[in-house]
N, C-alpha and C positions, 0 to 999 in steps of 0.2 A: 739359876738353872740346877743348882744342884737340890733345891729343894724341891723342883719339881720332879724329880728322878727316884730322891726319898721316897716322896708321898705315892709315883705312880707304883716303883716295887713294894711299898707295904702295901697297898691295894693290891695288888696282883697274887700276893701271899695270901690275902687277908681272903680273898675271892676264892684261890685254889684250896683252900682247908675248908669253905661253906662248900664246896661242891663235892667236895669229895664225900663220899656216906660212910656215914659210921657202920661198925654192925651190927648195932639194934636198927638202923634203917634198913639195911637192904634187906632184915627179916620182915619189916613192915610193908617195906616197895615189893617183896616178892607176895605179902599174903594180901595184901591191894590187889597185884596184877591176878592170883586164884580168884579173889573174890569179882573182878571185872569180869574175869571169863565167864565165871556162875554165871553175874548175872546179865551177860551177853547171850548163853545163851539158855536160861530161861526168858530171857524178852524174844529170844526166834521160833522159841516152843509153842510159847503162846499166842506169837503174831500168826504161826504155822496153827493153831489150831482155830484160831479169829477167824482166818481168808475160809479155812475149812466151814465152821459154819455157818461163816457168811456166805458161803456157795449150796452149800446144802437148803439156807433158807431160799435162796433165790429160787433153786428147781421146787422148793414145797410153795415156794406164791404162783410159779407157773404152771406146775400142776392143780392147784385145787382154781384157778383163772380156769384152768381145760377144763374141770369135770363138772365148774358151775356154765362152760357153755353147754357142758355135755347133756346137764340133767333140765337144763332148761329147753333143748333142744326137742331131748325124750320126751319132757309134759306136754312139750305144743303139738309133736305127733301123736300122742294116747288122745291128746283132746280133740285134734278132726280125726283124728280112726274112729271114736265114737259117734262124731256127728254126721261123717258120710252116711250113713246108710237112711239118715232123713234124708239128704238130697238126691238122693237114690229112688224114695219115696216118692219124694217131689216132684221128679222126672218121671216117673212110670203116671203119674195123676195128671201131669201134664199131656202127657200121649192120650189121655184115657178121653172118649168124646161124647158119653153118655154121664149126661149128667147127676143121675143116683148115683150109679159109682164112682162118679168125681165127690161126693160128697161124702160117701163112706169112706176114699182113699184119703180124704184131706182128714177128717176125723181119724184114721186110724196112724195118720203121720204126726197128727198133734200130741196123738198119744204116746209114739214111738220117740218125739221130737223130748217132750215132758221125764220121760222116763228115761232119758240118756241123760239129763240136765240133774234128776234125782240120782243117777249113781255115779255122777260125778260129783256129789256134795254140793249143790247150787239149788238154794228151795226162793219162791217168789216170799217179796217180803208183804206182809198183810196188809189193805191200806182202808179200802173202801170200809165206811160206818168207824171208824178209829179214830183215835186220837191223833193230832198231828204231832210226826216225833220232826225235827229236824235233821235227824240220827241215820233215818230212814228214808223222808220224805222229802220233794222238791216240789214247795209251791208255787204255781205256775198261775195261777187264776183265785181269785176271792169272792165269794157270795154271801151278803146279809139276807139270810133267811130264819124265821123264826122256830122254823120246823128241825131247825139241825141246831146241836149243841156246838157248845164253843171251841172253836177250834177242832172241827169235825171235818172231817174226809167228806164228803161229798161224792166224789168224783175222782176216779182214776184213769186217767190221758196217756200215761203210760206204765208199765208194770214196773217195778223195780225188783232186783234180784241180788241174792246175797249166798256168800259161801262163808259157812260157821261164823265166825265176827264180822267177816271183809266183807263191806259193799261192794257189788260190782256193778248193778247199777242203781241210784236213785227210784223210786217210785215218783211219775211225775201225777199233781194232785189237784184237785180245785179245793179248797176248806172254806167252810162256808163260817160266818161270824169272826 
C-alpha cells in the first residue's frame, strides 16, 4: 500500500509540473491565440465576401433570364407588327367582290408581304434549275429524265426561306436523276 501511495504522489507531482506553463509557453500560447483570432477574423471576412458574391451572382442570373424573356417578347412583337398590315390587305381583298380588283389586290398584298420579309432579312432559297443541296433543300420526289442534269432540281413543291445563314424552312423539291 505504501508503494501505491508513493507512486500516486510521484505521479501527481509529475503531472502538476507538466501542467504548469513555463514562461516561454505562455508567450507561445498568447501568440497562437492571437493567430487563431486573426485567422477567425479573416475566415469570417472571406465568408462574408463569398456570401455577397453568391447573392450578386444569383441576382445577375435572375436579371439575365428576365432580359432574355423581354428580348424574345420584343422580337416576337416586332415580327407580328410587321406582318399585320399584310393581314389587313388580305381582309380588304376578301371583302372585294370584283374579280379584277381582287386580282390586283392579291398581287399588291403578295408584294407587300415579300417586302416585309425582305425588311426582316428573310430571303427565298433559290432552287429550281439549281443542283440539289441538302443544306437548303429537302428532296421529296425523284424522277429519271435525261433532259436534266445529275441531281438537278426540276420542280419546287414548297419554297424555302432563310435568314442569313439560318434556314427557316427547307425547300421541298423534286430532283432529277
